[in-house]
MARBA-3410 file (N, C-alpha, C, O; in Angstrom, 1 decimal):
87
49.4,94.0,85.7,48.0,93.9,86.2,47.5,95.3,86.3,48.2,96.2,86.8 ~ 46.2,95.5,86.0,45.6,96.9,86.1,45.5,97.2,87.6,45.2,96.4,88.4 ~ 45.6,98.5,87.9,45.4,99.0,89.3,44.3,100.0,89.3,44.0,100.7,88.4 ~ 43.6,100.0,90.5,42.5,100.8,90.7,42.5,101.5,92.1,43.0,100.9,93.0 ~ 42.0,102.7,92.1,41.8,103.3,93.4,40.4,103.1,93.8,39.4,103.5,93.1
40.2,102.4,94.9,38.9,102.0,95.5,38.7,102.9,96.7,39.4,102.8,97.7 ~ 37.6,103.8,96.6,37.3,104.7,97.7,36.0,104.2,98.3,35.0,104.1,97.7 ~ 36.1,103.9,99.7,34.9,103.4,100.4,34.6,104.2,101.6,35.6,104.7,102.3 ~ 33.4,104.3,102.0,32.9,104.8,103.2,32.4,103.7,104.1,31.7,102.8,103.6 ~ 32.9,103.6,105.4,32.5,102.5,106.2,32.4,103.0,107.7,32.9,104.0,108.0
31.8,102.1,108.5,31.7,102.4,109.9,33.1,102.4,110.5,33.9,101.6,110.1 ~ 33.3,103.3,111.5,34.6,103.3,112.2,34.5,102.4,113.4,34.3,102.8,114.5 ~ 34.6,101.1,113.1,34.5,100.1,114.2,35.5,99.0,114.0,35.9,98.7,112.8 ~ 35.9,98.3,115.0,36.9,97.2,114.9,36.4,96.1,113.9,35.2,95.7,114.0 ~ 37.3,95.7,113.0,36.9,94.6,112.1,36.4,95.1,110.7,36.4,94.3,109.8
35.9,96.3,110.6,35.4,96.8,109.4,36.4,96.8,108.2,36.1,96.3,107.1 ~ 37.6,97.2,108.5,38.7,97.3,107.5,39.0,95.8,107.1,39.2,95.6,105.9 ~ 39.1,94.9,108.0,39.4,93.5,107.7,38.3,92.9,106.8,38.7,92.1,106.0 ~ 37.1,93.2,107.1,36.0,92.7,106.3,36.1,93.2,104.8,35.9,92.4,103.9 ~ 36.4,94.5,104.7,36.6,95.0,103.3,37.8,94.3,102.6,37.7,94.0,101.5
38.9,94.2,103.4,40.1,93.6,102.8,39.8,92.1,102.4,40.3,91.7,101.3 ~ 39.0,91.4,103.1,38.6,90.1,102.8,37.8,90.0,101.5,38.0,89.1,100.7 ~ 36.9,91.0,101.3,36.2,91.0,100.0,37.0,91.3,98.8,36.8,90.8,97.8 ~ 38.0,92.2,99.1,39.0,92.5,98.0,39.7,91.2,97.6,39.9,90.9,96.4 ~ 40.2,90.5,98.6,40.9,89.2,98.4,40.0,88.2,97.7,40.5,87.4,97.0
38.7,88.2,98.0,37.8,87.2,97.4,37.7,87.3,95.9,37.4,86.3,95.2 ~ 38.0,88.5,95.3,38.0,88.6,93.9,39.4,88.5,93.3,39.6,88.8,92.1 ~ 40.3,88.2,94.2,41.7,88.0,93.7,42.5,89.3,93.7,43.5,89.4,93.1 ~ 41.9,90.4,94.4,42.6,91.7,94.4,43.8,91.7,95.4,43.7,91.0,96.4 ~ 44.8,92.4,95.0,46.0,92.5,95.8,46.0,94.0,96.3,46.2,94.9,95.4
46.0,94.2,97.6,46.0,95.6,98.1,47.4,96.1,98.1,48.3,95.5,98.7 ~ 47.7,97.2,97.4,49.0,97.8,97.2,49.2,98.8,98.3,50.3,99.0,98.9 ~ 48.2,99.6,98.6,48.2,100.6,99.7,46.8,100.9,100.2,45.8,100.7,99.6 ~ 46.8,101.5,101.5,45.6,101.9,102.1,45.9,103.3,102.7,46.9,103.5,103.3 ~ 44.9,104.2,102.6,45.0,105.5,103.2,43.6,105.8,103.8,42.6,105.7,103.2
43.6,106.3,105.1,42.4,106.8,105.7,42.4,108.3,105.4,43.2,109.1,105.8 ~ 41.4,108.7,104.6,41.3,110.1,104.2,40.4,111.0,105.0,40.6,112.2,105.0 ~ 39.4,110.4,105.6,38.5,111.1,106.5,38.0,110.3,107.6,38.0,109.0,107.5 ~ 37.8,110.9,108.8,37.3,110.2,109.9,36.4,111.2,110.7,36.9,112.1,111.4 ~ 35.1,110.9,110.7,34.2,111.8,111.4,33.0,111.0,111.9,32.5,110.1,111.2
32.5,111.3,113.1,31.2,110.8,113.6,31.0,109.3,113.4,29.9,109.0,112.9 ~ 31.9,108.5,113.7,31.7,107.1,113.6,31.8,106.5,112.2,31.5,105.3,111.9 ~ 32.3,107.3,111.2,32.5,106.9,109.8,33.9,107.2,109.4,34.5,108.2,109.8 ~ 34.4,106.4,108.5,35.7,106.7,107.9,35.6,106.6,106.3,34.7,105.8,105.8 ~ 36.5,107.3,105.7,36.6,107.1,104.2,38.0,106.6,104.0,39.0,107.3,104.4
38.1,105.4,103.4,39.4,104.8,103.1,39.6,104.7,101.6,38.7,104.5,100.9 ~ 40.9,104.8,101.2,41.2,104.6,99.8,42.2,103.5,99.7,43.3,103.5,100.4 ~ 41.9,102.5,98.9,42.8,101.4,98.6,43.3,101.4,97.2,42.5,101.8,96.3 ~ 44.5,101.2,97.0,45.0,100.9,95.7,45.1,99.4,95.5,45.8,98.7,96.3 ~ 44.4,98.9,94.5,44.2,97.4,94.4,44.6,97.0,93.0,44.3,97.7,92.0
45.4,95.9,92.9,45.7,95.3,91.6,44.6,94.2,91.4,44.4,93.4,92.3 ~ 44.1,94.2,90.2,43.1,93.1,89.8,43.7,92.4,88.6,44.5,93.0,87.8 ~ 43.3,91.2,88.4,43.8,90.4,87.2,43.3,91.0,85.9,44.0,90.9,84.9 ~ 42.1,91.6,85.9,41.6,92.3,84.7,40.6,93.3,85.0,40.0,93.4,86.1 ~ 40.4,94.2,84.1,39.4,95.3,84.2,38.0,94.7,84.4,37.2,95.4,85.0
37.8,93.5,83.9,36.4,92.9,84.0,36.0,92.6,85.4,34.9,92.4,85.7 ~ 37.0,92.6,86.3,36.7,92.3,87.7,36.2,93.5,88.6,35.8,93.4,89.7 ~ 36.2,94.7,88.0,35.9,95.9,88.7,34.4,95.8,89.2,34.2,96.2,90.4 ~ 33.5,95.4,88.4,32.1,95.4,88.9,31.9,94.3,90.0,31.2,94.5,90.9 ~ 32.6,93.2,89.8,32.5,92.2,90.9,33.2,92.7,92.2,32.6,92.4,93.3
34.2,93.4,92.1,34.9,94.1,93.3,33.9,95.0,93.9,33.7,94.9,95.2 ~ 33.2,95.8,93.2,32.2,96.8,93.7,31.1,96.0,94.4,30.7,96.4,95.6 ~ 30.6,94.9,93.8,29.5,94.2,94.4,30.0,93.5,95.7,29.3,93.5,96.7 ~ 31.2,92.9,95.7,31.7,92.2,96.9,31.9,93.2,98.1,31.5,92.9,99.2 ~ 32.5,94.3,97.8,32.7,95.3,98.9,31.4,95.8,99.4,31.3,96.0,100.6
30.5,96.0,98.5,29.2,96.6,98.9,28.4,95.6,99.9,27.5,96.0,100.6 ~ 28.8,94.3,99.8,28.1,93.3,100.7,28.5,93.5,102.2,27.7,92.9,103.0 ~ 29.5,94.2,102.5,29.9,94.4,103.9,28.9,95.4,104.5,28.7,96.5,104.0 ~ 28.4,95.0,105.6,27.3,95.8,106.3,27.9,97.2,106.6,28.9,97.4,107.2 ~ 27.1,98.2,106.1,27.4,99.6,106.4,28.5,100.2,105.5,28.8,101.4,105.7
29.0,99.5,104.5,30.0,100.0,103.6,29.4,100.4,102.3,28.6,99.7,101.7 ~ 29.8,101.6,101.8,29.4,102.0,100.5,30.7,102.3,99.7,31.6,102.9,100.2 ~ 30.6,102.0,98.4,31.7,102.3,97.5,31.4,103.6,96.9,30.4,103.8,96.2 ~ 32.4,104.6,97.1,32.2,105.9,96.5,32.7,106.0,95.1,32.1,106.7,94.3 ~ 33.8,105.3,94.8,34.4,105.3,93.5,35.4,104.2,93.3,36.0,103.7,94.2
35.6,103.8,92.0,36.7,102.9,91.6,37.2,103.5,90.3,36.5,103.6,89.3 ~ 38.5,103.9,90.3,39.1,104.5,89.1,40.4,103.9,88.8,41.1,103.5,89.8 ~ 40.8,103.8,87.6,42.1,103.2,87.2,43.2,104.2,87.6,43.0,105.4,87.6 ~ 44.3,103.6,88.0,45.5,104.4,88.4,46.7,103.8,87.8,46.7,102.6,87.5 ~ 47.7,104.6,87.5,49.0,104.1,87.0,49.9,103.7,88.2,49.7,104.2,89.3
50.9,102.9,88.0,51.8,102.6,89.1,52.4,103.8,89.8,52.6,103.9,91.0 ~ 52.8,104.9,89.0,53.3,106.1,89.5,52.3,106.8,90.4,52.7,107.4,91.4 ~ 51.1,106.9,90.0,50.0,107.5,90.8,49.8,106.7,92.1,49.5,107.3,93.2 ~ 50.0,105.4,92.1,49.9,104.6,93.3,51.0,104.6,94.2,51.0,103.9,95.2 ~ 52.0,105.5,94.0,53.1,105.7,94.9,54.3,104.8,94.6,55.2,104.8,95.4
54.4,104.1,93.5,55.6,103.3,93.1,56.3,104.1,92.1,55.8,104.9,91.3 ~ 57.6,103.8,92.1,58.5,104.4,91.0,59.0,103.4,90.1,59.8,103.7,89.2
END
């Protein structure tokens, strides 16, 4: 399955991460890893490595995540398993 690095900016509040994870799951995405890369003034930037059934689901993933209040998608880029931290 293709893997993607999904970089999102969201409010630093309880439940925000869970809402984003639910939207990823809604498109059949499997979260491989999560990293918090920035945290400032009530906002965080998180990076998810996500497996999707196909490349065609990327736009749907972007739309679903964007539906979460206060969340913006900064980038979605393909990654290889080695880049995603697996050997």
